[in-house]
N, C-alpha and C positions, 0 to 999 in steps of 0.2 A: 276405395275406388279411385282409379287413376283417370284424371281428366285429360283430354287432348290438349297439347300445347297450342298456344295462340301465337299469332304474328302481330305484334303491337308496335306502332310507331308513335313516338312523342315528338311533336313539332313545336319548337320554341323560337319565336321571332327574336332577332338580335337587336337589343336595346330599342324596342319597338317605338315607344313614344318619341324618343330623341331622334331615331332614324327617320320617322315620318317628318319631323320638323326640318331635318337636314335635306330630305327629299324635296320638300315643298319650297325651301329657301336655300338656293345654291350657295349663298354667302356664308351659311353655317357649316358647310361641308368641310371636314378636316379640322374643325375647331371644337374645343371642349364645350359641350352644351348640356344644360340641365333643364328638364321640364319641371316647373314648379315655381315657388316663390323664393326670391333671394334676400328677403328682409329677415330681421331677427326672428320673426314669427313664421317665416316661410319654411316649407319642407320640400325636399327633392322627391319628385315622383319617379323620375327616370333620369339616367345619365348616359351620355354617349360614351363610346369606348375611349375617345380622346380624353374625356373627363375622368373616366375610371382609372386611368394611369396615374392620376394625382390622388387617388383614394376617395374620390367622390362616389357615393352610393345612394341608392334609393332609401327613403325614410330618414336621411340625414338632414339636419337643420340647414337652412339656406346660409346661415351665418358661418357655420363650420365648413360647408362646401366651398364658400367664397374664400375662406381663410386657407384652405388646402390648395385651391386653384384660383389665384387672383384674376386670371384671364377668363374665368368661367362666364358663359353667356346664359342668362336665364330667359326662358320663354314660357308664356302661359299655356297650360294644357288646352287642347281642343278635342274634347272627347267625341264630339260628333264626327270629326274627321277620322279619329282612331277607329270608331265603330264602323264607319263606312268601309275602310280598308279591311278591317277584321272580317266583315261579311263577305268581301270579295275573296279573301283567303279561305274562308269556310266553304264557299261555293266550289273552290278547287278541291278541297278535301272530299266533298260530296260527289265529285266525279269518280271517285275511287271506291268509296264505301259509305253506307248510311250510318255505320257505327262510328260516329264522331262525338267525342265528349269534350266540349270546351271547358277549360279550367279558368280562363280569363280571355280578354280580348286578344292576347298575344301567344297563347299556347293551347294545345289540344292533344288528346289521345285519339288514335285511329286504330281500329281492329281491321286488318286487311287479310285475315286468315282466308276468308272468301271475299274476293273483291270484284268490282264491276269490270275490271280490265282482264280478268282471268290470268293475272301475272302471279306466278308462284313465288317470286322473289320480293320480300318486303323491303329489302335493301334498295333494289332498283326502283320500286315504287316511291320510296322516300327521296331518292335522288331526283326522280321525275317531278315530284311535288315541289321540291325546293327550287328546281329549275323554272317551273311554271310560276311560282311565287315571284321570283326575281324578274322574269320576263313580263309579267302582268301587273306588277306593282312597283318594281324598281327596288324592292327591299330584300334583304337576305334573311335566311332562316337556318337554324341548326336542327338536327334530328338525331334521335336515338332509336335503335331498333333492337327488339329482343322478344323473349317469350312471355313477358308480363309487363304490367304498367310500371311497377317499381323499377325494374332494371332499365326499361326504355327511358324513364325519366332521368335516372342517373346518367345514362349514356349520352343523352342529348346535351349535357353540359360539358362533355369530355373534350370536344374539339371546337368549342365556340371561339370566335364567331364564324358563321358561314361554313360549318363543318358537319360531319356525320360520323356516328360510331355505331357499329353493329356488334352485338354480343350474341354469338351463335350459341345454340343449346349446349354444345360440348365445351364452351368456354365460360359458361355462367359461374360455376363454382370457383374456378381460379380467379376470375374477374372480381368476384365479391370478396374472396379471401385477401386479395392484394389491395383492395380499395381502402383508402384512409377513412376512418370512422366519420370524419367531418363531412365527407362526400355522400354519406348515406342520406337519402331523402327521408325526412321525418326526424332526423337527429339535429336539433338546433344547437346554438352556441352553448347554452347552459348545460344541456345533456352531454355535449362533446367534452366539456371540462370535467363533468362527473365521471364519464367513461375513462378519461385520461387518469384520473385519480385512482380508478380501479384497475389500471394497467391495460386498458383496452384502447389500442391505437389504430388497429386495422380490423378488417372483417375476420381475419384468421383468429385473432384473439377474442373477438366477439363470439365466434363459432365454438370456442372452447368452453364457453359458459353454459351451464344448464338452464333450462327454462325456469326452474325454481329460483336459481340465483338471480336471473334477470328480472323476474317478477318481484322478487324481494327488494331489489334496488330501484326498479323503474315502474313498479305497479303494472297496470294493464298494458302499458307499452312494451313491457318485457317480452311478452309472447310474440308481439309484432316483430321485435328485433330478432328473436330466436328463429322465426320462420323466414324472414326476408334474406338473412345472411345465408340461408340454405336454398335460395332461389324460389321460395314458396310464397306466392302472392296471388290469391284467387280472384281478386276484384275484377269484375268484367268492365268493359268499356260501355258506359251507359249514355246513350244519346241525350236523354232528358234527365240531367242531374237534378236531384231534389234540393231546392233551396232550403237551407236550415235556418237562416236569419236574414232580415233586411234591416239596414241601418243607415243613418245619416249623421255626420258630425261636422263641426266647424271650429277652426282655430281663429282666435281673435287677434286683431292688431294690438289692442291694449287689453291688459288683464281686467277681468270683471271682479268687483269686490262686493257688489250688492246683489242680493237674491232677486230684487225687482228687475235689475238689468238682465240677470241670468234667465228669468222667466220670459222676458221679451225675446231673447235669442233662442230659447228653447221652443217658443211658439213658432218662430220662423223655421226652425229645424223640423218641427212636427208637420208643418205645411208641406215641406219637401218630401218627408217620409210618407205622408198621406197620398201625395201625387204618385210616388213610386208604387205604393201598395195597390192603389186603384188601377194603375196601368198594368200591373202584373196579376191583378185579381187575387191578391193574397191578403190573408188576415192572420192574426196570431194572438196568443194568450199571455205570453211572457214579455213584459216591457222592462227594458234595462236602460238606466240612466248612466252615462259615462262622464266622469269629471276628471280632467287633467289639470293639476295645479301648476303654479309658477315654478315649483321645484321639479316638475316633470313626473311626479308620482301620479299614479292613476287609481281612481276609485270607481267601482261600479256598484250600483244598487238596483235590485230587481224585484219585481212582483209578478206573480202569476195569477191571472184572473180566471174565473170559472167559465168564461165565454170568450169567443173570438172577437177581436176589435181591429178596425182599420181606419176608423174615423179620427181626425185630428183632435176634436174636442174630447173624445173619450180617452185618447192616448194622453192628452195633456192633464186630465184629471189625475191619472196615476203618476205622471211625471212630477206634478206639483207635490204630491204626497211624498214621493221619493226624495225630492229636493229638500223639503222641510223635515225629513226624517232625522237629519243630522246637519248641524250648521257646517258649511264648508270650512275646512281648517286653514285655508289660505286663499289668496287671490287665484282666479281661475283663468287658464289660457285656452282651454278647449272644452266644449260640451258636445255630447252625442246622445242620440236615442236610437235604440234598436228593438226590433220585434222578433221573437223566436217562438218555439212551440207552435209552428205554423199549421194552417189547415192543409198544407201540401205534404206534411210529414207522413212517411210510411214506415211502419215498424217491420223490420225484417229479422228473420231468425238468423242466428249466427251460423256461418258456413264453417264446418269443421273438417271439410275434405282436405287431405294432404296430397299435394301434387309431386310426383317423382320426376326428376329432370331426365328427359329422354334425349338420347344422343343423336339419333338419326332423324333429321328434320330439314327440309329444304328451305333455306333462308336466303 
C-alpha cells in the first residue's frame, strides 16, 4: 500500500539558550558565550556560534571549554525564561497547524500537508514561520522541509544558522546518496566509525548494503538505516509525544566517597523527581540509579516493580537497595534517578508499510 507523501517542516532554533542570553544582555552579543558551569565540575549546556568557532560544544566540561576558548563567558541557565520563549514560538507554529511535535524547547516537527493558511507550499510556510519568530522574539531559527521527519531533520542542519533547506520529492534519493554518513540523523559518532570501517562513507555506499548485511552489523538499527537511505520513514508527526522516562540528576562540586553522603544527595534528587512526576501526573515501574565516577565511567542499576510508583519514599526504598547492591568502585561525581515503564506507555504494532517516493508533489 502506498501512503500519500506528507509536507513536513523541522524547525530548529539557532544556539537557543545562548542566543536568549545574548538577546537579554546586549553586552554578550558578538562574544563567545556558554550556558552552564565553568568550573571543573561544570558542563556546557549550550554554546553561542562565536564559542563554537573555538570548538566549544554542548555536553563539554566547563574546564575543557575554557581551555579551548580562554575568553569564554559562562552564564547560568534560566530555564523559566527559555520555556517562556519556547511557548511563544510554539504558539506561532499552532497558527499554521495543530500537528506540532516538540522534541525539546528549541525544536519541533510540523505537518503542514493540510494547514490552517491553505498554503500549498511548505517552503513558503517555513520562511513565514522563521520570519515571524525573528520579528516576535528577536531570535533566528533554521528549517528543513521535505516528505518525512527524517529528511526534514537532516535538512534543517544544512544551512545553519538562520537558513533553510528544502528537499523536494524528486531530489530525495540524490540528496540521501550524496549525504555523508555522519550527517544521517540517528547515526552517532561510534556508529559512524563502525560504518567507516565497513567502507560506508556516504548514503550511496549505505544503499548498496542489503538489509541482512546491515542487520548483521547493526542489529535492529540495520533495518532503519536500510529504509531511511531510500527515503522511507513512516513516522507521523504526533502532537502528544509519549514520555518514555522521567529523570533527575546532579553533578557535585566535590566527589562523594561515602554511601551516607550519596544517600543524602539521592534523597534531594528523589524530591525533585517526585515534584516532576506529580506535576505531570506520571508514575512508573522501572527505577534506575545512575552513577558517574571520578574517571567519568557511568554505571546504571535498575529494578522493575510489580506496581506503579511516583512517591519519593517508595522510590528511595528501591534506590537504597540499588545503591547497596554493589559498593561504588570509586568516588562519585554525579548521581541520577530515573523512572521508566510509565503509566503513559502505549504499545503500538509495528508499521510495515513501505512508501514509494512520488515525484510530482507541490512543495
